[in-house]
Structures are given as C-alpha cells and as structure tokens.
C-alpha positions as CSV (number, residue, x, y, z in Angstrom):
1,M,11.6,-9.1,13.2
2,E,9.2,-7.9,11.3
3,K,10.5,-7.9,7.3
4,L,10.5,-4.3,6.4
5,A,9.4,-2.2,3.4
6,T,10.3,0.0,1.1
7,I,8.4,3.3,0.2
8,N,10.0,6.0,-1.9
9,I,8.6,9.6,-1.3
10,P,9.7,12.4,-3.4
11,L,10.3,15.4,-1.8
12,T,10.8,18.9,-2.4
13,D,14.0,20.4,-1.6
14,E,12.4,22.7,1.1
15,L,10.8,20.0,2.6
16,K,13.9,17.9,2.2
17,K,16.2,20.6,4.1
18,F,13.6,20.6,6.6
19,V,13.4,16.6,7.1
20,V,17.4,16.4,7.5
21,S,17.0,18.9,10.2
22,Q,15.2,17.1,12.4
23,T,17.8,14.5,12.1
24,G,21.4,13.6,12.9
25,K,23.5,15.2,15.8
26,G,22.1,16.3,18.4
27,T,18.7,15.6,17.2
28,L,16.0,12.7,18.4
29,Y,16.6,10.6,15.2
30,S,19.4,9.5,13.8
31,T,18.1,9.3,10.5
32,P,15.7,10.3,8.0
33,S,13.9,6.9,7.9
34,E,13.5,7.0,11.4
35,Y,11.5,10.2,11.9
36,V,9.3,9.9,9.3
37,R,8.5,6.6,10.7
38,D,8.0,8.3,14.0
39,L,5.7,10.6,12.4
40,I,3.7,7.9,10.7
41,R,3.3,6.1,14.2
42,H,2.0,9.3,15.9
43,E,-0.6,9.7,13.2
44,A,-1.5,6.0,13.5
45,E,-2.5,6.9,17.3
46,R,-3.8,9.9,16.6
47,K,-6.4,8.5,13.8
48,K,-6.7,5.6,17.1
49,A,-7.3,7.9,19.7
50,S,-10.1,10.1,17.1
51,N,-12.0,7.2,16.0
52,L,-12.0,6.3,20.3
53,R,-13.4,9.8,21.2
54,N,-16.2,9.4,18.2
55,S,-17.2,6.3,19.7
56,I,-17.6,7.7,23.1
57,I,-19.3,10.4,22.1
58,E,-21.9,8.1,19.8
59,G,-22.1,6.5,23.1
60,Y,-23.1,9.3,24.8
61,Q,-25.7,10.7,21.9
62,D,-27.5,6.9,22.4
63,S,-28.1,8.2,25.9
64,I,-29.3,10.9,25.1
65,N,-31.7,9.8,22.5
66,G,-32.7,7.2,25.4
67,N,-30.9,4.1,23.2
68,V,-29.4,2.0,26.4
69,V,-29.9,-1.5,27.8
70,R,-30.1,-1.8,31.9
71,F,-26.6,-3.4,32.7
72,S,-27.5,-6.6,34.0
73,G,-24.3,-7.6,35.5
74,N,-23.8,-10.2,32.5
75,L,-22.4,-7.7,29.5
76,K,-22.4,-11.0,27.1
77,S,-26.6,-11.4,27.8
78,D,-27.3,-8.2,27.4
79,L,-25.0,-7.9,24.3
80,A,-27.1,-10.1,23.1
81,K,-29.8,-8.3,23.6
82,L,-29.3,-5.9,21.2
83,K,-28.9,-8.1,18.4
C-alpha cells in the first residue's frame, strides 16, 4: 500500500461549509479528505488531457508547415532520422 502524506490546508468558513456539504450521508464522498483527493485526481487528469491536446495540435501544426517524415513502416528508424 502506498504511504499517505498529510497536507493541512486552511479554508475560509464558506469553503469549509461547502466541502462538508459535499461529504457524508447521501453524498458521493464519506469524508472531506476523500472529496479533496478526488478533486486533485480530476485536476491531474485534466492537465494530462490538456497536454495531450496540445501535443496533437502541435503535430497538426507541424504537418501544416510541412515538418513531416514519410512513414517507412519502421517507427524506430523514422524517429532516428529526426535526431
């Protein structure tokens, strides 16, 4: 099992009430910690997706600008030509 680290985050009363309202009986999360961990996981996934989208756009831009290598059927060989 992965070792857990602790971070203490001060919240305003308004934010604390909101977090608490998202947890407990009748909600998706049993504890505030579980809720915050899920928010962090979602943000990490969002950033990964954003990076992937940016890489795809960069690839399209390369193609539009003619920065392409014809695929020979051997990806390793084709990538080596780029170096």
